C-alpha positions in Angstrom: 28.6 106.3 -27.2 28.6 106.1 -30.5 31.2 105.6 -33.0 31.5 107.7 -36.0 29.8 106.5 -38.9 29.1 103.3 -36.6 25.5 103.4 -38.4 24.2 100.1 -37.3 25.3 101.2 -33.3 23.1 104.7 -34.0 19.1 104.4 -32.7 16.6 104.8 -35.7 15.5 108.4 -33.9 18.9 109.4 -34.2 19.0 108.3 -38.0 16.0 110.0 -38.7 16.8 113.0 -36.9 20.3 113.2 -39.4 18.5 112.5 -42.3 16.2 115.3 -41.6 19.1 117.7 -41.2 20.7 116.9 -43.9 19.0 118.5 -46.3 19.6 121.6 -44.6 23.2 120.9 -44.4 23.9 120.6 -48.3 23.8 124.1 -48.9 26.6 124.6 -46.3 28.7 122.0 -47.6 27.8 122.9 -51.1 29.4 126.5 -50.4 32.6 125.4 -48.3 33.5 123.1 -51.0 36.9 124.1 -52.4 36.4 126.9 -50.0 40.2 127.2 -49.9 41.1 130.0 -52.4 45.0 128.8 -53.8 46.8 132.5 -55.2 50.2 130.6 -55.2 49.9 128.4 -58.1 51.6 125.5 -55.4 49.3 122.2 -54.8 48.0 121.2 -51.5 49.4 117.9 -50.0 49.4 114.7 -51.9 46.1 112.3 -50.5 43.4 110.4 -50.7 40.9 111.1 -53.7 38.0 112.7 -51.4 34.2 112.0 -52.4 32.2 114.7 -53.2 30.6 116.2 -50.0 31.6 113.5 -47.6 35.5 113.5 -48.6 37.7 111.0 -46.8 35.1 109.7 -44.0 34.7 106.2 -45.2 38.7 106.1 -46.0 38.8 106.4 -42.1 39.2 103.4 -39.2 36.5 104.9 -37.1 37.9 103.2 -33.6 41.4 104.1 -34.8 41.4 107.0 -37.0 45.5 107.5 -36.0 46.1 103.8 -38.7 44.8 105.6 -41.4 46.7 108.3 -41.3 49.5 106.1 -40.8 49.1 103.8 -44.1 48.3 107.0 -46.1 51.7 108.6 -44.8 53.3 105.2 -46.5 51.7 106.3 -50.1 51.6 109.8 -49.7 54.6 110.3 -47.9 55.2 113.0 -44.4 52.3 116.0 -45.8 49.3 114.5 -46.2 46.0 116.0 -47.2 42.0 115.1 -46.5 39.1 116.3 -46.2 36.1 114.8 -43.1 32.9 116.2 -44.1 33.3 119.8 -44.1 36.9 120.0 -42.7 40.3 120.0 -44.1 43.0 118.2 -42.5 46.6 118.1 -42.8 48.5 115.4 -41.1 52.0 115.2 -40.3 53.2 112.0 -40.1 57.1 112.9 -39.7 58.6 114.1 -36.2 60.9 116.2 -38.2 58.7 117.4 -40.2 56.5 118.2 -36.8 59.4 120.5 -35.8 60.2 122.1 -38.7 56.4 123.6 -39.0 55.0 123.0 -34.9 58.1 124.5 -33.6 60.4 126.3 -35.9 56.8 127.9 -36.9 55.5 127.9 -34.7 53.9 131.8 -34.9 51.6 130.5 -37.6 50.9 126.8 -35.9 50.0 127.3 -32.8 45.6 128.4 -32.9 43.2 125.3 -32.5 40.3 124.3 -34.3 37.1 126.1 -33.6 34.9 123.7 -32.9 31.1 123.9 -31.9 31.5 120.5 -29.4 33.8 122.2 -27.2 31.2 124.3 -26.3 28.6 121.7 -26.4 30.3 119.4 -23.5 31.3 123.1 -21.9 34.9 122.5 -22.8 35.5 126.3 -23.7 37.8 126.9 -20.3 40.2 124.6 -21.3 43.4 126.2 -22.1 44.5 122.8 -24.3 41.5 123.8 -26.5 41.3 127.9 -26.3 41.9 129.6 -29.5 45.5 131.8 -29.6 45.5 134.7 -28.0 45.8 136.8 -25.4 43.5 134.3 -23.1 45.5 131.3 -24.2 48.6 133.4 -23.3 47.5 134.1 -19.0 46.3 130.8 -18.9 49.7 129.7 -20.5 51.5 132.2 -17.8 50.0 130.8 -15.1 50.5 127.2 -16.0 54.0 127.9 -16.7 54.7 129.8 -13.2 53.1 126.8 -11.7 54.7 124.0 -13.5 58.3 125.1 -14.7 61.1 122.7 -13.8 62.1 124.8 -10.8 58.5 124.8 -9.2 57.5 121.8 -9.9 60.4 120.3 -8.0 59.5 121.8 -4.8 56.0 119.8 -5.2 58.2 116.2 -5.0 57.4 115.7 -0.9 53.5 115.5 -2.4 54.7 113.1 -5.0 56.3 110.8 -2.9 53.8 111.2 0.0 50.9 110.3 -2.6 53.3 107.2 -4.2 53.6 105.4 -0.7 49.8 105.6 -0.6 49.2 104.4 -4.1 51.8 101.0 -3.3 49.1 100.9 0.6 46.2 101.1 -1.6 47.6 98.2 -3.4 49.0 96.1 -0.9 45.4 96.1 0.5 42.7 95.5 -2.6 44.5 94.6 -5.6 41.9 93.4 -7.4 41.4 97.7 -7.5 44.4 98.7 -9.0 42.5 100.6 -11.5 40.4 102.8 -9.0 44.2 103.0 -7.3 46.1 104.8 -10.4 43.4 106.8 -11.2 43.1 108.1 -8.0 47.0 108.4 -7.8 47.6 111.2 -10.1 44.1 113.1 -9.3 45.3 113.6 -5.7 48.7 114.7 -6.7 47.2 117.7 -9.1 44.6 117.8 -6.9 47.1 118.6 -3.4 49.9 120.6 -6.2 46.7 123.1 -7.7 44.0 123.2 -4.6 45.6 122.2 -1.7 42.9 118.9 -1.8 43.5 116.2 -0.1 41.7 113.9 -2.0 40.9 110.6 0.2 42.7 107.6 -0.1 40.1 105.7 -1.8 36.5 106.7 -3.4 37.2 110.3 -3.9 34.2 112.1 -5.1 35.8 114.2 -7.0 38.2 112.3 -8.4 35.6 110.3 -9.5 33.8 113.0 -11.2 36.7 113.8 -13.2 37.6 110.7 -14.4 33.6 110.0 -15.6 34.5 113.8 -17.5 37.9 112.4 -19.1 36.4 109.1 -20.0 33.6 110.9 -22.5 35.8 113.7 -23.4 38.7 111.7 -24.4 35.9 110.0 -26.7 34.7 113.3 -28.9 37.0 115.1 -28.5 38.4 113.8 -31.8 38.4 116.4 -35.3 36.4 112.9 -37.2 34.0 113.8 -34.1 34.1 117.4 -34.3 33.4 117.8 -38.3 29.9 115.6 -37.7 28.7 118.7 -35.3 30.8 121.2 -37.7 29.0 120.3 -40.9 25.7 119.5 -39.5 25.4 121.6 -36.9 21.3 121.8 -36.4 22.1 118.6 -34.2 23.1 121.0 -31.0 19.9 122.5 -31.0 17.6 119.4 -30.3 16.4 119.4 -27.0 18.5 117.1 -25.0 15.0 115.3 -23.6 14.8 113.6 -27.6 15.6 109.7 -26.8 18.1 108.3 -28.9 20.1 111.8 -29.9 23.3 111.7 -30.6 25.8 112.9 -27.8 23.0 114.2 -25.5 23.8 111.4 -22.5 27.6 112.5 -23.2 26.4 116.2 -23.3 24.8 116.6 -19.8 26.9 114.3 -18.0 30.0 116.2 -19.6 28.9 119.2 -19.0 27.7 119.1 -15.3 30.9 117.1 -14.5 33.3 119.6 -16.1 31.2 122.8 -13.6 31.5 120.9 -10.6 35.1 120.0 -11.2 35.8 124.1 -12.0 33.7 125.4 -8.9 33.5 123.2 -5.9 37.4 123.1 -5.0 38.6 126.4 -6.6 35.4 127.7 -4.4 37.1 125.6 -1.6 39.9 127.9 -1.8 38.5 131.1 -2.3 36.4 130.9 0.7 39.3 130.0 3.1 40.6 132.9 1.6 38.3 135.1 2.7 38.5 133.3 6.2 42.2 134.0 6.3 43.1 130.5 6.0 46.0 129.6 4.3 46.3 126.9 2.2 49.2 125.2 -0.3 48.3 125.6 -3.9 48.8 127.5 -7.2 45.1 128.7 -6.8 45.7 130.1 -3.4 49.1 131.8 -4.8 47.8 133.1 -8.0 44.4 134.6 -6.1 47.0 136.1 -3.5 49.4 137.8 -5.5 45.9 139.1 -7.4 44.9 140.4 -4.4 48.2 142.0 -3.8 49.5 143.7 -7.1 47.9 145.5 -9.8 46.2 143.2 -12.7 48.8 144.5 -14.9 51.8 142.9 -13.1 50.5 139.4 -13.2 48.3 138.8 -16.6 48.0 140.7 -19.6 44.6 141.9 -18.7 43.3 144.7 -16.2 40.4 142.8 -15.5 40.8 141.4 -12.3 37.5 139.3 -13.6 39.1 138.1 -16.1 42.5 136.8 -14.4 40.2 135.3 -11.8 39.0 133.3 -14.6 41.9 132.7 -16.4 42.7 131.3 -12.7 40.2 129.0 -12.0 40.1 127.9 -16.4 44.1 126.9 -15.9 43.6 125.1 -12.8 40.9 123.0 -14.1 42.6 122.8 -16.7 46.0 120.8 -15.2 43.6 118.6 -13.5 41.5 117.5 -16.5 44.6 117.3 -18.4 47.0 115.5 -16.5 45.4 113.5 -14.4 43.8 111.7 -17.3 47.4 111.5 -19.1 49.3 110.1 -16.4 46.8 107.1 -15.3 46.4 105.9 -18.5 50.5 106.2 -18.9 50.7 103.8 -16.0 48.2 101.4 -17.1 49.8 101.1 -20.4 52.8 100.1 -18.3 50.7 97.9 -15.8 50.5 95.8 -19.2 53.7 96.6 -20.7 54.5 94.5 -17.6 52.4 92.2 -17.6 53.0 90.9 -21.1 56.8 91.2 -21.0 57.9 89.9 -17.8 61.8 89.4 -18.8 61.5 93.4 -18.8 59.8 93.8 -15.3 62.1 90.6 -14.0 65.8 93.4 -15.5 64.2 96.6 -13.7 63.7 94.7 -10.5 67.1 93.5 -10.9 68.7 97.0 -11.4 66.2 98.4 -8.3 67.3 95.6 -5.9 71.3 96.2 -7.0 71.2 99.8 -6.5 68.4 100.1 -3.8 68.0 96.7 -1.8 65.2 95.9 0.2 65.5 98.3 3.1 63.8 101.5 1.4 61.4 102.5 -1.5 62.9 104.5 -4.5 63.4 108.6 -4.2 63.5 110.8 -6.9 67.5 111.4 -6.4 68.2 107.3 -7.6 66.4 108.4 -11.0 69.8 109.1 -12.1 71.3 105.6 -11.2 68.4 103.0 -12.4 68.6 104.2 -16.7 66.9 101.1 -17.4 63.3 102.5 -15.4 63.5 105.3 -17.2 64.1 103.2 -20.4 61.1 101.6 -19.9 59.2 104.8 -19.0 60.5 106.7 -22.1 59.1 102.9 -24.3 56.0 102.9 -22.8 55.4 106.4 -23.8 56.3 106.0 -26.9 54.6 102.1 -27.2 50.9 103.3 -27.3 50.7 107.0 -26.7 48.0 108.1 -24.4 47.3 110.6 -27.2 47.6 109.3 -31.2 47.0 112.2 -32.8 47.9 115.0 -30.0 46.0 117.5 -29.8 44.7 119.4 -33.0 46.6 122.7 -34.2 45.1 124.9 -37.0 46.7 127.7 -39.2 46.6 131.3 -38.5 48.1 132.0 -42.4 48.4 130.5 -45.3 52.1 128.8 -45.7 53.8 127.1 -48.5 56.1 123.8 -46.8 58.2 121.6 -49.6 56.5 123.4 -52.2 53.1 122.5 -50.5 49.8 125.1 -50.3 48.5 124.7 -46.8 45.7 126.9 -46.2 44.5 129.5 -43.5 42.2 128.0 -41.1 43.5 124.1 -42.1 43.3 121.8 -39.3 46.8 120.2 -39.0 47.2 116.8 -37.0 50.6 115.5 -35.9 50.5 112.0 -35.6 52.1 110.9 -33.3 50.9 107.2 -33.7 52.8 107.4 -36.7 55.9 109.3 -35.4 56.2 106.7 -32.7 55.9 103.8 -35.4 59.2 105.3 -37.8 60.6 101.3 -38.0 63.4 103.5 -39.1 64.3 105.1 -35.7 61.9 102.5 -34.1 63.4 98.7 -35.1 60.1 96.3 -34.6 58.2 99.4 -33.4 54.9 97.3 -32.4 57.2 95.3 -29.5 58.1 97.3 -25.9 61.8 97.3 -26.3 63.2 99.5 -23.7 67.1 98.5 -24.2 65.9 101.0 -27.5 66.8 103.5 -25.4 70.0 102.4 -23.6 73.7 102.8 -25.1 76.0 100.2 -25.5 77.0 100.9 -22.0 74.0 100.8 -20.2 73.3 104.8 -19.8 70.1 106.3 -20.8 71.0 107.6 -25.2 70.6 111.1 -26.2 66.4 111.2 -27.3 63.5 111.1 -25.2 60.0 110.2 -26.9 58.6 114.2 -26.5 56.0 114.2 -29.2 53.7 112.5 -26.7 54.3 115.5 -24.8 53.5 117.8 -27.9 54.5 120.7 -30.3 55.7 123.9 -29.9 54.2 127.1 -28.2 51.2 124.1 -26.9 54.2 121.9 -25.6 52.7 120.3 -22.7 53.9 122.6 -19.8 53.2 120.3 -16.9 56.1 117.9 -18.4 58.0 118.5 -15.4 55.6 117.4 -12.5 54.1 114.6 -15.2 57.4 112.9 -16.1 58.5 113.1 -11.9 55.0 110.9 -10.9 55.8 108.4 -13.6 58.7 107.6 -12.0 57.5 107.6 -8.5 55.0 105.8 -9.4 56.4 103.4 -11.7 59.8 102.6 -10.0 58.3 102.2 -5.7 55.4 99.5 -8.3 58.2 97.9 -9.5 60.3 97.4 -5.9 57.2 96.9 -4.1 55.1 94.3 -6.6 55.4 92.2 -9.6 52.8 92.2 -12.3 51.5 88.4 -14.0 48.5 87.0 -16.2 45.7 85.8 -14.4 45.6 82.4 -14.8 44.2 81.3 -18.2 41.7 78.6 -19.0 43.5 76.3 -21.4 42.9 77.9 -24.8 42.3 81.1 -23.2 44.1 84.0 -25.1 45.2 87.3 -23.3 44.6 90.0 -25.6 44.3 93.6 -24.3 42.2 96.2 -26.0 42.4 99.7 -26.1 39.9 102.9 -26.1 39.2 104.9 -28.6 39.0 109.2 -29.1 41.3 111.8 -28.7 42.8 109.1 -26.0 43.7 106.0 -25.9 44.2 103.7 -22.5 44.6 99.5 -22.0 40.4 98.8 -21.6 40.1 97.0 -18.0 42.1 93.9 -18.0 43.1 91.5 -15.3 46.2 91.4 -13.8 47.6 89.8 -10.7 49.5 91.6 -8.3 51.3 90.2 -5.4 54.3 91.8 -3.0 57.3 90.8 -5.0 58.3 89.5 -1.0 56.0 86.9 0.2 57.4 88.0 4.0 56.3 91.7 3.4 53.6 92.6 5.9 51.7 95.7 6.0 53.4 96.5 8.9 56.7 96.6 7.0 54.6 98.6 4.0 53.9 101.1 6.3 57.3 101.7 8.1 59.0 101.8 4.0 56.1 104.3 3.6 57.0 106.4 7.0 53.5 106.0 7.8 53.1 105.6 11.4 51.9 102.0 12.5 
């Protein structure tokens, strides 16, 4: 995948194609330049001065746009206007402003930008990027019923079992920790949503989702969407044209997202036809659809629309939940390697509360405040979605004397919020203690900005938090994470992926049992697995 405006990495055929289409697109750019009509007399928010046609495109770091937006915030303030090619963007750099607009005025800020890239990559089904309207409300209703706190608590036995599988996998092959971590949240969501029991290792569907999410994480950003929005003719080039920008990603993503939606969903439907009950959100929703009138279960009187909504909402839960939880756990492991004192304090707390003869259970959560502080700090230290998912305004708005036009892309810069030095001194450092009061208890604050804002707030938060807690507490109870042995003079410098989502690039680490006496049989007993 080529980063936008990384011209040296783009093959010549792509450069030629883009050049030949530039003339066709320029008229559209001219028509849309200054297209926002402002009859209010209020100015747009301040921001860097855009160049003709390309706007502020050259001012943005291709790999880390959130860093550029944060730097703009220090110059222009909490609300910054910019333009990338044909796309008007207002960046919110403050948690307080984000709450004022996205939470308190959610009726006007709950839409999503209509980007051609979504349909091109086969993502039209995804609840998270659906336009604000009846279809989205139907998806939201399904997801809320499935993941509200009271319902999410019923999934704890599945999460405990999957956390134990993670421990056994790490014991057997610690060198494959990436695969094991990837499988952990994916297998939980597949079981919860579809009643599908993923293989402990190398499940084919988990691997497909991993491939799809890696592509989606790179392309699903305003900056990249602006390229196709401004040059829509690029989408008309056939996929067999060699080296065309996005082509490999498009075909890969379309194939895997289609399989992800259809394969397991159809398995559930087939079992229903055969009269075989299946535990899971999809089975329950389809059973309710068959047993009640459509008006009782959704906003549409069309059962086919309802069925498609169930399918799309289920696939969204799988796609979004697996990626974000996986990335957060990778960030946690990296933090434990880089901050060994934090790891030692966490393990000391676990030993004092739990001992060595059992594993953590969810009921221990309130008794382990430092573990909770580590999870909060992991979410803050390097947010998985540094820019969240873009919102869009439904109507014109005025805020603090600034004009916010209808249809503007609104970005909540989660990275800037997580780097607020007045709230988080030494923000670039991993310091879980910042979430603890003087008496050792947790303060009344959480990094909820990591889960979004307003009516687009992540409905799966209770399930995600429980999975994170069980996985992290269990791993700390059993294993130690250390830097590998380095050659003299070699540095251990972590690097990160870029795109809509960001996670650590693969990094080496040593994962060893904390106790030298821990045998496979003993671990299986702790996990309540038959030896």
